Structures are given as C-alpha cells and as structure tokens.
N, C-alpha and C positions, 0 to 999 in steps of 0.2 A: 866884239860886238854893242853894238849900241845900246844903250839900257831904256829904248824905248823899244828894243824888239821880244821886250816879253809884256810890253804894259798892257792893258785888255783896250778892248772896241770903247768907243764913246760908249757907243746905240746898246739901249741895255739890254734889250735881247739877246746880243751880239753879246754883252762884258758878262750877262749869268754865261749862256754855253762858256764864251773863252775861259772861264772860270774852272769852268767841271772839266775841263784839260787836264793831264796830268801833268804838273811841272818839275817830274824828277822819273826813273821807273818805278814801274810799278807793276802791276799783278795784270794789268791793260796792257801796257805797254811788249812785255817781255812774250802774254797772247798773241798781241797781234804780230809781232816778229816771228813765230814760229808758225803761226796763219799765214804767212808771206811767205815763209820755204812748201810751207804742204801744200800748200794750190801753184806755186811755182813747177814745184813735184806730180802735179797731179797732173796740169794740160800736158805735161811731156806723155803721161797713161794716156791719157786720154785722146791724144796729137798719134799717139804711133797706134790709134786704134782705128781714127780712122783711114789710114794711109793704107795699114795691116787687112784691113777689113776691103776694101778697092775703094771706100766713102770719101774720095779727095776731092770729088767733082757730083761728090753728091749735092750742093750746091753749087752749080754751075758758072755760077754767077758774086763779085762781093762789088757790094753792101749788102744788095739784097741778096734772099738765098736761092730767086731768079728775074726774072723781066718784069716779072709783072706780081709778085711776092715778098715781102719780108721773109719771109719763114715757109719751112719747108711744107708742102705738099701732100694729103694723103700717097695723091700720086705718083711721087718722086719715089716713097716705097722707105724699105731700112736703107738703104745708104744717103738721103736726105737728113731723115732720123737724125742717123751719124754725124753727118758732116754740121747739120744744123745744131743740131749737141752740142758738140765741140765750139762753135761758133758761139754756143750764150753763157760756155761757160769765161769767156770773153770777160764778160762786164761781173762776174764773183772777183776775178783777178783783178780789176776795176775797182770796185769796193775795198777788196782790204787794204787793197794800198791808199787809197785814197784814206780810208778810216787809221792806219800804221800813219802817214802823214802827221795827220791832224793829232795825235797823240805824244808822236816829236817834238812840233812843230812848235808849242809852249815852251822848251825848256834846251830853244837852238844852241840859246846864249849859252848855256854851257855843257850841253852837248853834242856839239856842231856833228860826231863823228856821225849820231844817228840819225841828224837832221839832212846831211845829203844823203847818206846810205837811202832812205826811206827816198827822198825826190830823186832819187836814180832810179829808182825801181817805177816809181810813180811816172820818170819819163819816161819809163823802156819798157811799158805794158805800152803802150798806146801803136809805138812802137813795131813794136811784134805782131802784134793784130795787124798796122798794115801788109808788113811783109807777107803774113798768112796770105792775103787778097791779090797781092801779087801773084803769089804761089797756084791760085785756082785762074789770075785770068792768064798769066802761061802756061795754060794747063800741063800744072805738076814737072813745070826745067825739074829738073833731079839740082840742079846747083843753086835755085833760088829755096825747093827748099830745102834741103840740106843749111843755106845762110837761116830758114826759118828756127832752126830748129837748135842752129848755133846762138841766137836769140835768146831759148830757153836758157842754155848752158849758161851764161854773162848773168841771166836774169837769177838766177839757181844761184850761181857764186854772191852776187851781192844780197843774196834773200842770206844764207849762210854767215853772210859777215855779218849783219846785222845782229844775226841772232845769237854771234860772235859775244856784240861790241853790249849788248842787252847788260850782258852780266861784269860786263868789266871796269872798270876802270877807271874814271873818267881822265881828260891832263895830259903833256905832249909823254911819248913810248919813244925806248929808244931794244934794239935788241938785245935779250935774253937770254941771248944762245952767242957757242964758238961758234968763227964766222966760217970754219969750214961745214957749223949745222946749218945755215944760216944758206950757207950757196946752195947745197947737196939738194936741200929742203925747194930749193925756188926752183933747180935743173927737175927737181923732179914733177914741183906743179904745170914743168914746162912735158914732159915728157908725157905728161897726162892730156896737155890739150894738143898736141901732134898724136894721139893716137884716140881722140876724139873727132878729130880729123881726114886722120884718115882712116875714120867707121866711118864718117858720113860720104865719101866719100864711095866707101865696097857696098854700100845701104844704095846708093847713086847706078849703083852695079847692077844690083840684083833683081831678085825678080818684082819684090814686092816695090810698084812703080804709086799707090793711092788709087790708080782708075790703068783699065782696060789700055787704053788709048792712049795716056803717056808716057813719054820718053825715055828712055832714059843713058848716062853717057857716055856709055860706047866702053867704060876699059874693060878688063874682062875679072869676073868676079873673085875668080876662086882662085889668079895671081894678086885678086883685090889683098883674098884675104889673110895669103900668106906677109902682102903686105903692109896689113895692118898688125900682124900681128907682133913684127919684129920693135916695136915703138912700145908695144905694150909688156913682150918678157923686157924688156929694156925699166922701163918702169917697174914692172915686179924684183926689180934686182935694187932698183935704185929703194925702191917705198924700205925690203929689207933689211939696209943700212941707216937708216933713217928711224926701222922702231928700233934697232938695235940700239941707237947710241941713243937714240929718246931716253934709256935710262940711266944717261949721265946728265942726263938735261937737271934743271932747279927743280925740283915736286911739284914747286906753287903751277908752275908752267903747264903739269899735268899731260906730257909730250905720248910719254904713253898707253893711255887712253887714245889719243886723235889717233898717232899714228899706227894703236893698233888695228884705229875702224879703218884705215884704210888701207891694209893690207886684208883684213878682213874682204873688206868689198873685191879690192883683184881678184884675191882668191875664187870670190862666187864667180864674176861677171865674166873671169875665164875658163871659168865651169860652162858657163853657161851657157858663154861664146865655144865654145869648140861642142857640145853638146847640137849646139843648133845647129852650126855645119854638116855637123853630119848625121843628123833625123827631116837636111831636105825644106829647114829654115822655118820651121809653121810657128801658128799666128805669136802663142803665149810666147814660149820662147825669144823672140826678138820684143818683141816688146817688151820683155822682162832685161834686157838688154840692153835695152835705152833707157829704161827706169836705172838701171843700177848704172848708166854710164851720166847722169844726172848726179847720183847718190854720190858717186864718185869723186866729182866736184863739187860738192859739198864739204864731203870730208877733206880732199883737198885741204881747203879753202878754211875750212877751219885748219889745219895744221896750221899753215901761213903764216894767219892771225895769231898763231896761240907761240911765232919768235918776239914776238915784242912782250914788251914789259910798263908800267906805268914808270914815269921818273918817280922817285923822288923827292917831296921838297924839305926846305930845310922845318916846316912846320909840320908835317906827316912826318918826320925825321924824333921828332922833344915829343909828340900825342902820345907816338913811339914807344920812348924809349922812359914817358913818365907810366908808361902803363902796364912798364915789365918793370919800373923800380920805383916802385910809389914814390919811397920815404924821399929820394931827392926831392920828387914836389912838392912835399913840404905836406901828403894826403897821410 
C-alpha cells in the first residue's frame, strides 16, 4: 500500500483525531470486533421476535413508520413498538460498523484483512436495511423475508471472520492442514449453508408469517421439515468427521476447540428443532432456533478461518532461532 495511506490529515483537529485512532490491534479493536459480531447476532434475535409476534407490519411502510410519522404512534400498539424498536437497532449496527471501521482504517497498510472485513460489514449493513424495507413494501413476501435473514447470515460470517483475524498474525497465509481435511471442512461449511437455506424455505411455509395477512411460499411445511433434516444430519456427520480429525491437526491451530464448538451448536440446534416441531412451533423455541443458526455460521466460519496459518519469513525464522538458541546470536 502507498505510504500516504498512514499519513495523518493536514487539518489540526483532524490530525489530532487521526493520531488517537489505533495504529495496531489493541483492546479497542478487539472490543469493536466482538461488538460487531454481538450486534449482528442480536439483530437476528430481535428480527425473529418481530416476525414471531406478528409485528412485521407493525410499521406498515418504509422508511417511515406510517405515511405521516417517522416513529411508531401509541395507536399502533404493541406491534408498532416491536417493529419500530427493531428498526432503531439498525442504527446501533451502523454506529458499531462505523466505529469498527475507524478503528482499523489507520492500520490499513499493515492489516488489509481487517480493513476489508470492516469495510464489507459497513457497506452491507445499509444494504440489509434496504432489504428489510423491501420486505415491508412487499407485504412480507416470504422469499424477500428469507433474503433479509440470509443477509444477516452473511454479516455474521463477516463479523466472525473479523473476530478471528484481530487475534491472527498479519501477513501472507497458507493452508496449514492436510488437503483432505481442508476439503472436508469446506464441504461441511457448504452443508451448513444448504441447511440454512432449506431452513429459510421451511420457515416461509410455516405459520409464522410476521403478519396475519402475509402470504406463504406454498410449500408443504411438514414435508419441508423432513427435507430440512436431510442436510442437517449430513452436516452433523461431516462435523463429527472434522472434529475427530482435528485432534491430529497442529496444536497451534486449536481446531479441536473450534470444531467442538460447531458440533455442540449443531447438537443443541437439532434438539431445539425437534422440540419445536413436536411442540407446535412455540415462539420462544423458534427464535432460539434462529439465533442458533447464525451462531452455527459464526462457529463454522471460525473453523474455516483456522485452516490457514501465517507464512514464516526468513526474518521470523531468525528471530525464533535466536530465542531458542541465544548462544548462537552472541547473547
């Protein structure tokens, strides 16, 4: 990157503000990365609450809440408050995204990975808000609603990747696991994606439309529940394989921890899925199922991100050798 990317602005005030921004990964950057992941998971929980309480059209238009008001009115009652509250949380996402981007912008020459991940999240949040608006304007079309949730899936994946990278050593990376393991892990990630997409179709066929007048996708919900279970059980089997194989990976990769996390989330997710189906899809269980879906995305992303490791440079090797054998370096 050009040297001027780290040159502070000429203006006195801007220069002082610039110098206060982190020039390396510190506690502020780490906290911002975790906050980014937390708010992206949180918006899924609140968005699920909007849909499951039938509040999807609590604010019947967008970007205003009504044709005459930017905010929910008392006459709109509970549903208006729920929908408007969820919309307000979008501003929290925007603020966190801006802060995170500012915290990495000064180090963009050294940490291009953090810069592009933070920028990706920052650009995707407004797009997600627009998709949310389209869901209202299309009277909660189930496919647009599903796209809105899928946007959150992508944002959670980007946020999880950001969290992983703030702890990572910068520089070029290469695959640090056997080829079969890398391929199996990526197939596992693909299976997780298929499971989530089919789950979106299941939700679009079920009773929780977000509003009593909203349409459904016309698919048979009982049959779709069975279809949903097929990739879910394939995902579980693949996860067991990568979890068992992870114990043979380099210890520095910490793959047993992360694959174990994926396996734990899947087991809980399957249990909740079976429970909610047999209990008649109660709101609390369905919302837990939604949140677990994006937690699965975060955990799976973490495993994929740990398939690579930094490439040691000659200078790194020399430093390591000097630390292990101080007599050779004359110390």
